[in-house]
C-alpha positions as CSV (number, residue, x, y, z in Angstrom):
1,X,-25.8,45.4,-9.5
2,X,-24.9,45.0,-6.0
3,X,-26.9,42.9,-3.7
4,X,-26.9,43.1,0.2
5,X,-27.0,39.5,1.8
6,X,-28.1,38.3,5.2
7,X,-25.8,36.3,7.6
8,X,-27.5,33.1,6.7
9,X,-27.3,33.7,3.1
10,X,-23.9,34.6,3.1
11,X,-23.0,31.4,5.0
12,X,-24.7,29.3,2.6
13,X,-22.8,30.9,-0.1
14,X,-19.7,30.3,1.7
15,X,-20.6,26.5,2.2
16,X,-21.5,26.1,-1.7
17,X,-18.1,27.7,-2.6
18,X,-16.4,25.3,-0.1
19,X,-18.2,22.5,-1.9
20,X,-16.9,23.2,-5.3
21,X,-18.8,26.2,-6.9
22,X,-16.3,28.8,-8.6
23,X,-17.4,31.9,-6.4
24,X,-20.3,33.7,-5.0
25,X,-21.6,34.9,-8.3
26,X,-21.8,31.5,-9.7
27,X,-23.8,30.3,-6.5
28,X,-26.2,33.2,-6.8
29,X,-26.7,32.6,-10.6
30,X,-27.3,28.9,-10.0
31,X,-30.0,29.7,-7.3
32,X,-31.8,32.2,-9.2
33,X,-31.8,29.8,-12.4
34,X,-33.4,27.1,-10.3
35,X,-36.0,29.6,-8.8
36,X,-36.9,31.0,-12.3
37,X,-37.3,27.3,-13.6
38,X,-40.0,26.9,-10.9
39,X,-43.5,28.5,-11.4
40,X,-42.5,32.2,-11.5
41,X,-44.7,32.8,-8.5
42,X,-43.4,30.1,-6.5
43,X,-40.4,30.7,-4.2
44,X,-37.5,28.1,-4.4
45,X,-38.3,24.6,-3.1
46,X,-42.0,25.5,-2.2
47,X,-43.3,22.9,-4.9
48,X,-41.1,20.1,-3.4
49,X,-42.3,21.0,0.1
50,X,-46.0,20.9,-1.1
51,X,-45.3,17.6,-2.8
52,X,-43.9,16.1,0.7
53,X,-46.9,17.4,2.5
54,X,-49.2,15.8,-0.2
55,X,-47.5,12.3,0.3
56,X,-47.7,12.7,4.2
57,X,-50.5,11.3,6.5
58,X,-53.3,13.5,7.2
59,X,-56.3,13.4,9.6
60,X,-59.2,14.5,8.3
61,X,-60.4,17.9,9.6
62,X,-63.3,18.4,11.9
63,X,-65.3,21.6,10.9
64,X,-66.2,22.1,14.6
65,X,-62.4,22.7,15.6
66,X,-62.2,25.5,13.0
67,X,-65.7,27.1,14.3
68,X,-64.5,26.9,17.9
69,X,-61.0,28.7,16.7
70,X,-62.9,31.3,14.8
71,X,-65.4,31.9,17.8
72,X,-62.5,32.3,20.3
73,X,-60.9,35.0,18.4
């Protein structure tokens, strides 16, 4: 199988190789294994980002703000 990479993904793989991964295939394999270890419907790192957001400081919402936004659309 052949994959086409975007510039940022290719740069990421090169950085990982520079940090000690054997080759691009190993970087890709590890990334896919991590992705598959998470919820099958959840992209990589989404759960950690959700956890970070859940532990953050939140201001209670005001329903009138939402109604004004909807009315303006």
